[in-house]
C-alpha positions in Angstrom: 125.6 -55.5 37.0 122.4 -55.7 35.0 122.7 -57.1 31.5 121.0 -54.0 30.1 124.2 -52.1 30.6 126.2 -54.7 28.6 124.1 -54.4 25.5 125.0 -52.2 22.6 124.0 -48.7 23.2 122.7 -48.3 19.8 120.2 -51.1 20.3 118.9 -49.6 23.6 115.7 -47.6 23.0 116.0 -43.9 23.8 113.3 -43.9 26.5 115.0 -46.8 28.4 118.3 -45.0 28.3 116.8 -41.9 29.7 115.2 -43.9 32.5 118.4 -45.6 33.4 120.2 -42.3 33.4 117.7 -40.8 35.9 118.0 -43.8 38.2 121.8 -43.5 38.3 121.7 -39.8 38.8 119.3 -40.1 41.7 121.5 -42.8 43.3 124.5 -40.5 43.1 122.8 -37.2 44.0 119.8 -37.9 46.3 117.1 -35.2 46.3 117.0 -33.3 49.5 113.6 -32.7 51.0 113.1 -29.1 52.0 112.7 -28.3 55.7 109.8 -26.0 56.5 111.2 -24.0 59.4 108.3 -21.7 59.4 106.1 -24.5 60.6 108.0 -25.0 63.8 106.2 -24.1 67.0 107.3 -20.7 68.2 109.4 -20.5 71.4 107.3 -19.8 74.5 108.6 -17.1 76.8 107.5 -17.6 80.4 106.5 -14.8 82.7 107.2 -15.1 86.3 104.3 -15.5 88.7 105.7 -12.8 91.0 105.5 -10.3 88.2 101.9 -11.3 87.4 100.9 -11.2 91.1 102.6 -7.8 91.6 101.0 -6.4 88.5 97.6 -7.7 89.4 97.8 -6.5 93.0 98.9 -3.0 91.8 96.0 -2.9 89.3 93.5 -4.0 91.9 94.8 -1.5 94.5 94.7 1.3 91.9 91.1 0.3 90.9 90.2 0.2 94.6 91.6 3.7 95.1 89.7 5.0 92.1 86.4 3.4 93.4 87.0 4.9 96.9 87.6 8.4 95.5 84.4 8.1 93.4 82.4 6.9 96.4 83.6 9.5 98.9 81.9 10.4 102.1 78.4 9.3 101.0 79.5 5.8 100.2 81.4 5.6 103.5 78.4 6.7 105.4 76.1 4.3 103.7 78.6 1.5 104.5 78.6 2.5 108.1 74.8 2.5 108.3 74.8 -1.0 106.8 77.5 -2.3 109.1 76.7 -0.4 112.3 73.2 1.0 111.9 72.3 2.0 115.5 75.7 3.3 116.4 76.0 5.4 113.2 72.5 6.9 113.6 73.2 7.6 117.3 76.5 9.4 116.5 74.7 11.4 113.8 72.0 12.5 116.1 74.5 13.5 118.7 76.5 15.6 116.3 73.3 17.3 115.0 72.2 18.1 118.6 75.7 19.5 119.4 75.6 21.8 116.3 72.0 22.8 116.9 72.6 23.6 120.6 75.7 25.7 119.8 73.6 27.5 117.1 70.8 28.1 119.6 73.2 29.5 122.2 74.9 31.8 119.6 71.5 33.3 118.7 70.3 34.1 122.2 73.5 34.7 124.2 75.3 38.0 124.6 78.7 38.4 122.9 80.5 38.5 126.3 78.8 35.4 127.7 80.6 32.1 127.3 79.1 29.0 125.8 77.4 26.6 128.2 79.2 23.4 127.3 77.5 21.5 130.1 74.2 22.2 128.4 75.7 21.1 125.0 76.9 17.9 126.6 73.4 17.1 127.8 72.1 17.6 124.3 74.8 15.4 122.9 74.0 12.6 125.4 70.3 12.8 124.6 71.0 12.5 120.8 73.4 9.6 121.4 71.5 7.6 124.0 67.9 8.4 123.4 67.1 9.9 120.0 69.4 8.0 117.7 68.4 4.4 118.8 64.7 5.4 119.0 64.7 6.8 115.5 66.2 3.6 114.2 63.6 1.4 115.8 60.7 3.7 115.1 61.3 4.0 111.4 61.8 0.2 111.1 58.6 -0.4 113.0 56.6 2.0 110.9 58.0 0.6 107.6 57.1 -2.9 108.6 53.6 -1.8 109.7 53.0 0.1 106.4 55.6 -1.2 104.0 54.4 0.7 101.0 55.3 4.3 100.2 52.1 5.4 98.5 50.2 8.5 99.5 47.7 6.8 101.9 50.5 4.8 103.7 52.5 8.0 104.0 49.6 9.8 105.6 49.1 7.0 108.1 52.8 7.2 109.0 52.6 10.9 109.4 49.6 10.7 111.7 51.4 8.0 113.9 54.4 10.2 114.1 52.5 13.3 115.2 50.3 11.5 117.7 52.6 8.9 119.1 56.3 9.3 118.5 56.5 13.1 118.5 54.7 13.8 121.8 56.5 10.9 123.5 60.0 12.2 122.5 59.1 15.7 123.4 58.0 14.7 126.9 61.1 12.6 127.3 63.4 15.4 126.2 61.9 18.1 128.5 61.7 15.7 131.5 65.2 14.3 131.1 66.8 17.7 130.5 65.1 19.2 133.5 66.0 16.3 135.7 69.7 16.6 134.7 69.5 20.2 135.8 68.3 19.2 139.2 64.6 19.9 139.0 62.1 18.0 141.1 59.1 16.0 139.9 56.7 18.8 140.6 58.9 21.3 138.8 59.2 19.0 135.8 55.4 18.6 135.7 55.0 22.4 135.9 57.5 22.8 133.0 55.6 20.3 130.9 52.3 22.1 131.6 53.8 25.4 130.5 56.0 24.3 127.5 54.6 21.1 126.1 51.5 22.4 124.3 53.3 25.4 122.6 56.0 23.1 121.5 53.5 20.5 120.1 51.7 23.3 118.2 55.0 24.5 116.7 55.8 20.9 115.7 52.5 20.5 113.9 53.4 23.5 111.8 56.9 22.1 111.0 57.0 18.4 111.0 54.2 17.2 108.7 56.0 18.4 105.5 59.2 16.9 106.8 57.6 13.6 107.6 55.9 13.6 104.2 59.2 13.9 102.3 60.9 11.4 104.6 58.2 8.7 104.4 57.2 9.3 100.8 60.6 9.5 99.0 63.4 8.2 101.3 64.4 4.6 101.7 63.9 3.3 105.3 67.6 2.9 106.1 68.2 6.6 105.3 65.1 8.0 106.9 66.8 8.6 110.3 69.5 10.6 108.5 67.0 12.7 106.7 64.9 13.2 109.8 68.0 14.2 111.7 68.8 16.7 109.0 65.3 18.2 109.3 65.6 18.2 113.1 68.5 20.6 113.0 66.2 23.7 112.9 63.8 22.0 115.2 66.5 21.2 117.7 67.6 24.9 117.7 64.1 25.8 118.8 63.6 22.9 121.3 66.9 23.4 123.0 66.0 27.0 123.5 62.7 25.9 125.0 64.5 23.5 127.3 66.8 26.2 128.5 64.0 28.4 129.8 63.8 29.1 133.5 61.8 26.9 135.8 58.1 27.2 135.7 56.5 28.8 138.7 
């Protein structure tokens, strides 16, 4: 033991005694350092991947359903035009020709007469095989030839339509329809001589305004659809002309 503890307590200075007392007390009762539990890293709770995948798939499917409901028929049709342009335009032309021919028959037939569905099938085939594909290629050709949609380019497209495409398709329509009805070459020529000029004059009064709207304001991939929509009334008229008796 240290000699300081063997000395007379009266001779030990007060400060030294206090220091010795603190050392002894610390040795007997060590100071506990506080533990800071609030600094510990919080426990991580794992979420199963199956739950995450199921929740993400359900959210994606719900968002897809919402987008489909917002898009509707127009979005579906635009997607079909992009994926299957010729087929979509051909089916559209066929459906419009069916509706137009049935409307034309409804106007002129007696209430007791049945519908001529053979005639309607001829019109449907013409729209599907001839008109639909030709509209696709024609509008693409004209848009590449005159890519702009200004007034002057629109007028040039209209002139080409009235002088080239329109007459060619009218001759094709009358000739093919007459041939499918069993008419001979001379009878087809007589029909064209009788019906072609009045039909072309009627077209000049109807189609320029339709072509102006189509070429001026409509994107090229939608131009066949708009043209087919305009052609409904025209098809009612032209199917009536095609159903006339043979020319004598």
